N, C-alpha and C positions, 0 to 999 in steps of 0.2 A: 455709576454705571449704569444703563439699564440693560435688561434681557436683549433687547434689539441689537445693540452693541457688539453682542458675541453670536456668531453662526459657523455652520460648518458647511462648506463647498461641496459640491457632486466629487471631486476629486478627493476629497479627505481631508483638505485643509482647515483649519480653523483661522478666522478671522475678527478680530478684536477691533474695535474702535477704527475699521477701515483698512486695519495691516495685518498681513498674515502673520501667524506667530505657531510656536510649535513646530514639531518635528514633521517633516515630508518623506516621502515615499523616494527612494532611487534606486535605480537599478545599474548594478555593475558588473563588468565582466572582466575578469583578469586570469591573466596566466601565471602561475604560482610556483618558483621553484624551491625546494629545500634542500639543504646539504645536512646528511646525518653522516659520521664517519660510524661504523661498525666494524667490529673485530669478532669474525665468526670461525668457528672449526667445522668444516664440512666433511664428511667421507667423499673421498676422491682417489682416482688414480693416477692423475698428474697433476700438475699447475693448470694447464689448459681446461683439464676436466672439470677441476675445481674452479674457475671462472666460469665456466658454462653452467655450471649449476649455483654459482652466485648469481647469473642474469636471470636463469628461471627462478630461483627464490625469488628476487627484487620484483620481476613481471608480476609475479603472483601477488606480492603484498602491494603494488602500486594498483591491480585491479581491483584488488579486495577495498581499497580507498576511493575508486570510481577515477583514477587517475592513471596515465602511461607511461611508462619508465622513458626517462631521458639519457643521460649520460654516465656510466659509472666510472669512477677512477679507481685504480687497484693501487694502491701503495705498496704492497708486497704478497706475495704468494708463495709459501714453502709449506715444508711437512713441518709438523710439530716437533718431529727428532730435530731437526735442521734449525729451527727457530731457538729451542732449548740449548741447542750446542753454540749458538750464536750468543746467548747469554751469559751461559757459562765460560765462552772465551773472551769477553767482553769486560 
């Protein structure tokens, strides 16, 4: 193989023996959604207040990551006392 058989195009692609070889640059755009289950203890006056605080907290976390908050599904929301009472009665 001679040096003339190996060259690089302006696009950055490498040609060897008349064939493009190696990696090429691609641009890709995608909407990525993650699902993460978290159990948090938040100080709040009511279950509704607790869910509001959760939304604000998650919006802040998403913003820090350069993302936007989508949907939050709440499995349950109750006081720690109620939760511990259910564990003791179960």
